[in-house]
Each structure stands twice: as C-alpha cells, then as structure tokens.
C-alpha positions in Angstrom: 315.0 120.4 226.0 315.0 117.7 223.5 311.7 115.7 223.2 311.6 112.4 224.6 311.3 109.4 222.4 308.0 107.7 222.0 308.2 104.3 223.5 307.8 101.6 220.9 304.8 100.1 222.1 302.8 103.2 222.4 304.3 104.3 218.7 303.3 100.9 217.3 299.8 101.0 218.9 299.2 104.5 217.4 300.4 103.4 214.1 298.1 100.4 213.9 295.2 102.5 215.0 296.0 105.3 212.7 296.4 102.9 209.7 293.1 101.2 210.6 291.3 104.5 210.4 292.8 105.5 207.2 290.6 103.3 205.2 287.6 104.5 203.3 285.6 107.2 205.4 288.0 106.7 208.4 289.9 109.2 210.2 292.1 108.7 213.2 292.0 111.3 216.0 294.9 114.0 216.0 296.6 112.6 218.9 297.0 109.2 217.5 298.3 110.5 214.1 300.8 112.8 215.9 302.2 109.8 218.0 302.3 107.6 215.0 304.0 110.1 212.8 306.6 111.2 215.4 307.2 107.5 216.0 307.9 106.5 212.6 310.0 109.6 212.0 312.0 108.8 215.0 312.6 105.1 213.6 313.6 106.5 210.2 316.1 108.8 211.9 317.4 106.0 214.1 317.7 103.5 211.2 319.0 105.8 208.6 321.3 108.1 210.6 322.5 111.3 209.0 321.6 114.8 208.1 321.5 115.0 204.5 317.7 114.7 203.9 315.0 116.3 205.8 311.8 114.7 206.0 308.6 116.8 206.8 305.3 115.6 207.7 303.4 118.8 208.6 302.0 119.5 211.2 303.5 116.8 213.2 307.2 116.7 212.8 310.4 116.6 210.8 313.4 114.4 210.9 316.8 114.2 209.4 318.3 111.2 207.9 320.4 109.8 205.4 324.3 110.0 205.4 325.8 112.7 203.3 326.6 116.3 203.3 325.0 118.3 206.2 323.4 121.5 205.6 323.6 124.3 208.5 321.6 126.9 207.4 318.3 127.6 205.3 316.4 125.1 203.5 318.3 121.9 203.0 319.1 120.6 199.4 317.4 117.3 200.0 313.7 117.8 201.2 310.9 115.2 201.4 307.3 116.4 202.3 304.2 114.6 202.5 300.7 114.6 204.4 300.4 112.4 207.5 298.5 109.5 206.2 300.8 109.2 203.2 303.8 109.1 205.5 302.1 106.7 207.6 301.1 104.3 204.5 305.0 104.7 203.4 306.4 104.0 206.7 304.3 100.8 207.1 305.0 99.6 203.6 301.4 99.8 202.5 302.1 102.3 199.8 304.9 102.2 197.2 307.5 105.3 197.1 307.5 105.6 193.3 303.8 105.6 193.1 303.3 108.2 195.8 305.7 110.5 194.1 304.2 110.0 190.7 300.8 110.8 192.2 301.9 114.0 193.8 301.4 112.7 197.2 305.1 113.1 198.0 307.2 116.1 197.1 310.9 115.1 196.8 313.7 117.5 195.9 317.2 116.8 195.7 319.7 114.1 194.6 319.3 112.1 197.9 315.7 112.4 198.4 314.6 109.0 197.1 313.7 107.1 200.4 312.6 103.9 198.7 315.5 101.9 199.9 314.7 102.7 203.4 311.1 101.9 203.4 309.0 100.4 205.1 310.3 101.9 208.4 308.1 99.8 210.7 306.6 96.5 210.2 303.0 96.2 211.4 301.7 93.1 209.7 
C-alpha cells in the first residue's frame, strides 16, 4: 500500500521546526525531521517528475526524480545521497549545491545527478 502524501501545512511546519533546530547546538526530534524530509522529497518528485535520479536521505526516505532514462534493477546510474540536515538545508535554499558537494556533505554520482537547477524545493522564508 503506497504511503499517503504529507499535507503541505504539516510538511512546511515540520520543515520550519527542523531548520530552526538545525542551528548551533540544536537538534530537532526524529519525528519532525522524518516528516520534513519526506515532505521535501515528495515535493521534489512532484516538481521534477521522472525516474532518472534517485535521491536518498537515510534513514528517512528516498525519491526518484528528473526526466531521462529509467532504471529498473539494481543501483541506479544517477544517485544523490546526503544526511537529513544537509538535505533540509538544500531543499529550503539555505545551503548551496556546489558547496555541499565540494564539502562532501552530498555524494552525487552519474551525469544527471546535479540537482542545483531544482533547488530550493520549498520556500520557507
């Protein structure tokens, strides 16, 4: 059974709370981060439909996006993986893609894995 989409107001509230807690010395609770990550991944997949890139934010979720060749088995050729805080900062436009990749906060492989043109996913300002 497919998972129900997170309502926008709930997702945005969780994102704002998680970002506020992401500051120095702060840490959002696991449920808030989970909702915020899943919401932003859903928004990415809805806004950039396709199956060419898999975005992974363990342990909370993954999404497929970007038009192009679709993979059907095994590891996809275009993968982006990052931690939850980095993903939320990227999704909200509070962290730049190039810097996150250069710092090693994002691992991106494959010719379609550059998500910079699709970020931010959600505006929270």
